[in-house]
Every structure is written in structure tokens, then in C-alpha cells.
C-alpha positions in Angstrom: 88.4 117.2 77.5 91.6 115.7 78.7 94.5 115.2 76.4 95.1 111.5 75.5 98.5 110.0 76.0 100.0 106.6 75.7 102.7 105.6 78.3 104.9 102.5 78.4 105.1 101.2 81.9 107.3 98.5 83.3 106.3 98.5 86.9 109.6 100.1 87.9 110.3 103.4 89.7 110.8 105.5 86.6 107.7 104.6 84.6 105.6 104.5 87.7 106.7 108.0 88.7 106.1 109.2 85.1 102.6 107.7 85.2 101.7 109.4 88.5 103.0 112.7 87.0 101.0 112.4 83.9 97.8 111.7 85.8 98.5 114.7 88.1 99.1 116.8 85.0 95.6 115.9 83.7 96.3 113.5 80.9 93.9 110.7 80.0 96.5 108.0 80.0 96.5 104.6 78.2 99.2 102.3 79.6 101.0 99.6 77.8 103.2 96.9 79.4 105.1 94.4 77.3 105.9 90.7 77.7 108.8 90.2 75.4 110.4 86.9 76.5 111.9 88.2 79.8 112.9 85.5 82.3 110.3 86.5 84.8 107.1 88.5 84.9 107.3 90.2 88.2 107.4 93.6 86.6 104.2 92.9 84.8 102.4 92.1 88.1 103.7 95.4 89.6 102.7 97.4 86.6 99.2 96.1 87.0 99.1 97.1 90.6 100.2 100.7 89.8 97.6 101.0 87.0 94.9 99.7 89.2 95.8 102.1 92.0 95.4 105.0 89.5 92.3 103.4 87.8 93.7 103.9 84.3 93.4 101.9 81.2 96.1 99.3 81.1 96.9 96.7 78.5 99.6 94.0 78.6 101.0 93.3 75.1 102.2 89.8 74.7 105.3 89.7 72.4 106.6 86.4 74.0 106.8 84.9 70.5 109.9 87.1 70.1 111.7 85.0 72.7 114.8 83.7 71.0 114.9 86.5 68.5 116.2 89.0 71.1 119.0 86.8 72.4 122.3 87.7 74.1 120.8 89.6 76.9 120.7 88.5 80.6 117.1 89.6 80.7 115.9 87.2 77.9 118.6 84.6 77.2 118.7 81.5 79.4 122.3 81.1 78.6 123.3 84.5 80.0 123.1 84.9 83.8 122.1 88.1 85.5 125.4 89.1 87.2 125.8 89.9 90.9 127.6 93.2 91.4 129.8 94.0 94.4 128.7 97.2 96.1 131.9 99.0 95.1 131.9 97.8 91.5 131.1 99.9 88.4 127.5 98.6 87.9 127.4 100.2 84.4 129.8 97.7 83.1 127.6 94.8 84.3 124.5 96.6 82.9 125.8 96.0 79.4 124.8 92.4 79.7 121.2 93.4 80.1 120.9 95.3 76.9 117.9 93.9 74.9 118.5 94.6 71.2 116.4 97.5 69.9 113.9 97.1 72.8 112.7 100.7 73.2 112.3 101.2 69.4 110.1 98.0 69.2 108.0 99.1 72.2 107.7 102.7 71.0 106.6 101.6 67.5 103.7 99.7 69.0 102.9 102.5 71.4 102.8 105.0 68.6 100.6 102.8 66.5 98.3 102.5 69.5 98.3 106.3 70.0 97.4 106.8 66.3 94.5 104.5 66.6 93.3 106.5 69.7 93.8 109.8 67.9 96.3 110.7 70.5 99.4 112.7 69.7 101.4 112.0 72.8 103.6 109.0 73.7 105.7 108.8 76.9 108.3 106.6 78.3 110.6 106.7 81.4 114.1 106.8 79.9 116.5 108.8 82.2 120.0 110.2 82.2 121.5 107.6 84.5 121.0 105.0 81.8 122.5 107.1 79.0 126.0 105.6 79.3 124.8 102.0 78.8 121.5 102.0 76.8 121.6 103.8 73.5 117.8 103.8 73.3 117.5 105.9 76.5 119.5 108.9 75.1 118.0 112.2 74.2 119.4 111.9 70.7 117.5 108.6 70.2 114.2 110.2 71.4 114.5 113.1 69.1 115.5 111.0 66.1 112.7 108.5 66.7 110.1 111.2 67.0 111.2 112.7 63.7 111.0 109.2 62.1 107.6 108.5 63.4 106.2 111.9 62.4 107.2 111.0 58.9 105.9 107.4 59.2 102.5 108.7 60.3 102.4 112.0 58.3 101.8 113.7 61.6 103.9 116.7 62.5 102.1 117.1 65.8 103.1 113.7 67.1 105.1 114.0 70.4 107.4 111.4 71.7 108.5 112.5 75.2 110.9 111.2 77.8 110.6 113.9 80.5 113.4 112.3 82.6 116.0 112.1 79.9 118.1 114.9 81.4 117.8 113.9 85.1 119.2 111.0 87.1 117.4 108.3 89.0 117.8 110.0 92.4 115.8 113.0 91.1 113.1 110.7 89.8 112.9 109.2 93.3 112.5 112.7 94.8 109.7 113.5 92.4 108.0 110.2 93.0 108.1 110.8 96.7 106.4 114.2 96.1 103.8 112.6 94.0 103.0 109.8 96.4 104.3 107.0 94.3 104.0 103.7 96.4 107.6 102.6 95.8 107.0 99.4 97.7 104.7 98.5 94.8 107.4 98.9 92.2 109.8 96.3 90.9 113.3 96.8 89.7 115.3 93.6 90.2 116.4 91.6 87.2 115.8 88.4 89.1 112.4 87.1 89.8 112.6 86.2 93.5 110.1 86.9 96.3 112.1 90.1 97.1 114.6 92.2 95.3 117.9 90.4 95.3 119.9 93.5 96.3 123.0 92.5 94.3 122.1 92.8 90.6 123.1 96.0 88.8 119.5 97.2 88.8 119.1 96.7 92.5 122.4 98.5 93.1 121.2 101.4 91.0 117.9 101.5 93.0 119.7 101.5 96.3 122.0 104.2 95.2 119.1 106.4 93.9 117.3 106.2 97.2 120.5 106.9 99.2 121.3 110.0 97.0 117.8 111.3 97.1 117.5 111.2 100.9 114.1 109.4 100.5 113.7 106.4 102.8 114.0 103.1 100.8 110.9 100.9 101.5 112.3 98.1 99.3 112.7 94.6 100.8 116.0 93.0 99.7 117.1 89.4 100.0 120.6 90.4 101.0 
């Protein structure tokens, strides 16, 4: 019997690569994607495509009622624009405007509750080292502390919260994704909701850089 695992998937490179890896590793995966009041739902569409390709159980959790509660972020607040980033600029500084308060902790709490209901002991998400400097909830220390907390909350010492990419950067994830056959053209990274990736937001800049550093051809279509 396959080991059950819940994975949080956003439709981006990191979670899509992790999902492909988990399927290859023989897990029976249950995928959760969250609507949390973000300005566009492109990532939801792409998460659905990836899940359908792998023929795995996928649920979209609608937390849109939280819109207005998680304000101050360029991803959720109509009063905060997603900044364009010059190619030579420090995109980490502009990424700070995209921090959504306590987002991973909220998502993971729900994912762990779902896992408990499935009698599954494994929950995965795609945090990686490249985001460590900006997003506190993508750091190894957070993963370890949250696992400890949730083991206590559920009286389950066997509960595993895992972020396998937490010690590697995005270019290494791209390399792994290429090896696993991840259809990168069917992933979405851009913080704007256009027909194509804008190419100039901090997330697009990071995506471009990761492909360039990995040596993997970038199939992404950009507006600019």
C-alpha cells in the first residue's frame, strides 16, 4: 500500500516539481491549492492542469472570505501594486511587498488537519532556500518548529512536515524538475494575472534567473 501524503500546490515551479517527485517516489498524494484573496487565480488554473496530468486527487480550498484580513501585501491588497523590477536590481527587496501575513502557517494548519482526517502522517510544501532571506515561513527553522507544534496539537509524534527543497535554491529545483519531466510551460509564477508572464515582477525575475543558472532552456512566454 502506498504511503499517503498531503501536498500544498500553487501551480508554480517549486510545488509542481515537488509533486512530480512525490509521485515518482511512490506516494499516494492528495493535493491542496488555496484561494486566499489573491488578485488573480492564474496559479489555481495551472495547479489544476498539473494535478490532472498526474491524475491525482486535487482540491481547491476557498479561503477568499479572508480577503481584507491579510492586507498590506501586493498579492492580496488592491492598494499595493506589484512592483516592476529592473533586471539589475535586488529583487529580494521588492519581494518584501509580497509577503502575505502568516500564509504558510495558515495553509499548513489546514493541510495537516486534512492529513489527520486521511490518517496520513506526511505533509509537504515547496519552500526553498532562495526565499529564505525574505519569507520567514520558508525557513528550515519554521518548518522544524511548526512540525513540533503540530505533533503536540495532534498528539502524533509520527507526523512529518517536510519541505525537501528548504536547503537548495530555485535553480536546483529547475534541474530536478527537468529530470522528472515537469512541464514547465504549464506552471505559473508571475504575480500579475496577464495572458503571459510579465517578465518584470520580482517573481518573474527569479524564474528567469533560475532557468539561466540551471542551464535548462526556459519555455516560459513573457510579455516583455
